[in-house]
C-alpha positions in Angstrom: 90.8 88.9 123.8 93.8 88.3 121.6 97.2 89.5 122.9 99.6 91.2 120.4 103.2 92.0 121.1 105.5 94.2 119.0 109.1 93.0 118.2 110.9 96.2 116.8 114.0 98.3 116.9 113.8 101.5 118.9 115.1 103.3 115.7 111.5 102.5 114.3 109.6 103.7 117.3 107.8 106.4 115.4 106.7 103.8 112.8 105.5 101.5 115.7 103.5 104.4 117.2 101.8 105.1 114.0 100.9 101.3 113.6 99.6 101.2 117.1 97.2 104.0 116.4 95.9 102.2 113.4 95.2 99.1 115.5 92.9 101.2 117.8 89.7 100.0 116.1 90.6 96.5 117.2 91.5 97.7 120.7 88.2 99.7 121.0 86.1 96.7 119.9 87.8 94.4 122.4 89.6 92.3 119.9 93.2 92.8 121.0 95.4 94.2 123.8 98.9 95.2 122.8 102.2 95.3 124.5 105.7 96.5 123.7 108.9 97.1 125.8 108.2 100.8 126.5 105.4 99.6 128.8 108.0 98.1 131.1 107.8 100.3 134.3 110.8 101.3 136.5 111.9 98.6 138.8 111.0 95.6 136.7 113.7 93.4 135.1 113.8 94.3 131.3 114.6 90.8 129.8 112.3 89.1 132.1 109.4 91.1 131.2 110.0 90.8 127.6 110.4 87.0 127.9 107.1 86.8 129.8 105.1 88.8 127.3 106.6 87.1 124.2 105.9 83.8 125.7 102.2 84.5 126.3 101.5 86.5 123.1 98.8 85.2 120.6 100.2 87.4 117.8 103.7 88.7 117.3 104.3 91.5 114.8 108.0 91.6 113.7 108.6 95.2 112.5 111.4 94.6 110.0 113.9 97.1 109.0 117.7 97.1 108.6 117.9 98.3 112.2 115.8 95.4 113.4 118.1 92.9 111.4 121.2 94.6 112.8 120.0 94.4 116.4 121.3 91.3 118.1 118.5 91.3 120.7 115.8 91.7 118.1 117.1 89.2 115.7 118.7 86.5 117.9 116.4 86.6 120.9 113.0 88.0 120.1 112.8 86.8 116.5 114.3 83.4 117.2 111.9 82.8 120.2 108.9 84.0 118.2 109.7 81.7 115.2 110.1 78.6 117.5 106.7 79.3 119.0 105.3 80.0 115.5 106.4 76.7 114.2 105.0 74.9 117.2 101.7 76.6 116.4 101.6 78.4 119.8 101.7 81.9 118.3 101.0 83.7 114.9 104.0 85.6 113.7 103.3 88.4 111.1 106.2 90.2 109.5 105.5 93.9 108.9 108.3 95.3 106.5 108.8 98.8 107.6 111.7 99.9 105.4 113.5 98.5 102.4 115.9 95.9 103.4 117.2 92.4 102.3 114.7 90.2 104.4 113.4 87.6 101.9 116.1 85.1 102.7 116.1 85.4 106.3 114.2 82.8 108.6 110.9 84.7 108.6 111.1 85.3 104.8 108.8 82.2 104.2 106.0 83.7 106.3 103.4 85.8 104.6 104.1 89.4 105.2 101.3 91.8 106.5 101.3 94.0 103.3 100.8 92.8 99.8 104.0 91.3 98.3 105.8 92.5 101.4 105.8 96.2 100.3 107.6 98.2 102.8 105.5 100.7 104.7 107.8 103.6 103.7 107.1 102.8 100.2 103.4 103.5 100.2 102.5 107.0 98.9 100.9 107.5 102.3 102.0 105.4 105.3 98.3 105.0 106.2 97.6 102.8 103.2 100.3 100.3 104.4 99.1 100.4 108.0 95.5 99.6 106.8 96.8 96.4 105.1 98.5 95.5 108.4 95.3 95.9 110.4 93.6 93.8 107.8 96.2 91.1 108.2 95.8 91.1 112.1 92.0 91.0 111.7 92.3 87.9 109.5 94.7 86.2 111.9 92.3 86.9 114.8 89.5 85.4 112.8 91.5 82.4 112.0 92.3 81.8 115.6 88.8 82.3 116.7 87.6 79.7 114.2 89.9 77.2 115.6 89.0 77.6 119.2 86.7 75.0 120.6 83.3 76.3 121.6 83.2 76.5 125.4 80.3 76.9 127.7 80.0 80.0 129.7 80.5 77.9 132.8 83.7 76.4 131.5 85.0 79.7 130.5 84.5 81.2 133.9 86.5 78.4 135.5 89.6 79.0 133.3 92.0 81.4 134.8 92.4 84.6 132.9 95.3 85.0 130.5 98.3 86.5 132.5 98.7 89.3 130.1 95.1 90.4 130.7 95.5 90.0 134.3 98.2 92.5 134.2 96.1 95.1 132.5 95.7 97.3 135.6 99.4 96.8 136.5 102.0 96.6 133.8 99.5 97.4 130.9 98.2 100.5 132.6 95.7 102.1 130.2 97.6 105.1 128.5 98.1 106.7 125.1 100.7 105.4 122.8 101.0 108.8 121.2 103.9 110.1 123.3 106.2 111.3 120.7 107.2 114.9 120.8 107.4 116.9 117.5 110.8 116.8 115.8 112.3 119.9 114.3 114.1 119.9 110.9 116.8 122.1 109.9 117.2 124.0 106.5 120.0 121.4 105.7 117.5 118.5 106.3 115.0 120.2 104.0 117.5 121.0 101.3 118.6 117.3 101.2 115.1 116.2 101.0 114.4 118.5 98.0 117.5 117.3 96.3 117.0 113.6 96.9 113.4 113.8 96.0 114.2 115.3 92.6 116.9 112.8 92.1 114.4 109.9 92.9 111.8 111.3 90.5 114.3 111.5 87.6 115.4 107.8 88.1 111.7 106.8 88.4 110.7 108.4 85.1 113.8 107.2 83.2 113.3 103.5 84.5 109.6 103.7 83.8 110.2 104.9 80.3 112.6 102.2 79.6 110.2 99.6 80.8 107.4 101.1 78.7 109.3 100.7 75.6 110.0 97.1 76.3 106.3 96.3 77.0 104.8 98.1 73.9 106.1 97.6 70.3 106.0 100.8 68.3 106.5 103.1 71.2 109.6 105.2 71.7 110.6 107.4 74.7 113.0 110.3 75.1 114.4 111.2 78.6 116.5 114.2 78.5 118.4 115.5 81.7 118.7 119.2 80.9 120.7 119.8 84.0 121.1 118.8 87.7 117.7 120.5 88.4 115.5 119.6 85.5 114.5 117.0 82.9 112.0 116.4 80.1 110.2 113.4 78.9 108.4 112.5 75.7 106.7 109.4 74.3 106.0 108.7 70.7 103.7 106.2 69.1 105.1 105.2 65.6 106.9 108.6 65.4 103.9 110.7 66.6 104.3 112.4 69.9 101.4 111.2 72.4 102.7 112.8 75.7 105.4 115.1 77.1 106.2 116.7 80.4 108.9 118.7 82.2 109.9 118.3 85.8 112.2 120.8 87.6 113.2 122.1 91.1 111.1 125.2 91.7 112.0 128.7 93.1 110.1 129.7 96.2 110.4 133.4 95.5 108.4 132.9 92.3 105.6 131.3 94.3 106.1 127.7 93.0 106.7 124.8 95.1 110.0 122.8 95.4 109.3 120.5 92.6 107.2 121.4 89.6 105.5 119.6 86.8 104.3 120.9 83.5 102.8 119.1 80.5 104.3 121.8 78.3 108.0 120.9 79.3 110.1 123.0 81.6 108.6 126.5 81.6 109.6 128.1 84.9 106.6 130.4 84.7 103.6 128.0 85.0 102.9 124.4 86.0 100.3 121.8 86.2 101.4 120.7 89.7 103.9 121.5 92.3 105.0 120.0 95.5 106.7 121.5 98.6 108.7 119.9 101.4 106.6 119.5 104.5 106.8 117.5 107.8 104.2 115.9 110.0 106.1 116.5 113.2 108.0 113.2 112.8 109.2 112.9 109.2 109.7 114.9 106.1 107.8 114.5 103.0 106.1 116.3 100.1 102.7 117.9 99.9 101.0 118.5 96.5 99.8 122.0 96.1 97.2 121.2 93.4 96.6 117.5 93.9 95.0 116.6 90.5 94.5 112.9 90.2 95.6 112.2 93.7 93.0 111.3 96.4 93.2 113.5 99.5 96.5 114.7 98.3 96.0 118.1 100.2 96.0 116.2 103.5 98.7 113.8 102.7 102.4 113.7 103.1 104.0 111.9 100.2 107.2 109.8 100.3 109.7 110.1 97.4 108.0 107.1 95.7 104.5 108.6 96.4 105.5 111.8 94.8 107.0 110.1 91.8 104.0 107.9 91.3 101.7 110.9 91.6 103.5 112.8 88.8 103.8 109.7 86.6 100.1 109.1 86.8 99.6 112.6 85.6 102.0 112.2 82.7 100.8 108.8 81.7 97.1 109.5 81.8 97.3 111.6 78.6 99.3 108.8 76.9 96.8 106.2 77.9 93.9 108.4 76.7 95.5 109.0 73.3 96.4 105.3 73.0 92.8 104.1 73.1 
């Protein structure tokens, strides 16, 4: 069985918990056993236990964020020791970029990250999509390690002492759930800030996307108009003819709309093609589409700002692509 250890900042504990749940298929099939410092029991020496498990791990996941990089212990002790073992071929180190941060020029920047192009988990429309890529990266690492192991007879294997981490399964690695986080509560201020920042992100996303669209396609022109702090409109023209338009605005809950509304007829305030409302999953705030056209499983998904902007852009751009054929 492969032993996997998490190196992470406690500020990212909720994200680590989510990742560990996604690794459950590998646990249930006997592929891995996992460890992190929350499994240290009272009475044990903290640093000694961390050194012990990091020195015995087969795979070390570096859960990268600004908090990880800022932590002297994570960066100077755990990461440094992990990379030394990695370069000696004793362990496989896999960086998992959790949140946007300047990581590419750091010592682990040359190692292939778990997600495609090192995309941060929090930039996926749904965190689940990113975690699935991490599980796939771990599975491939396990397959590579197993392929390199010399074939041993059952007699020889029985004479080899069990891995120290596996011997400790009934003591330090006592079987228990990793889902121990209690629900968080969010204030009206938290939700108002999420609405405002979410709308501002969408506006920047659309404006930048339209600029790039014009650069890539000769004959296309685009008009982005910020009507006020709470609404904007977009239009795309091919050789002077309008091929697509939309309006996006912050909604009014008393009118039965969501917090952010989208319409292919501009800013209407009395009808929309899609609306999204602030929601939480007990740990983080996000946005839930109310109609979900063009977004798979959107009724059950909590979108990040980027996921929300991408969802609305896809609706807007679909008509332009259709008319450009």
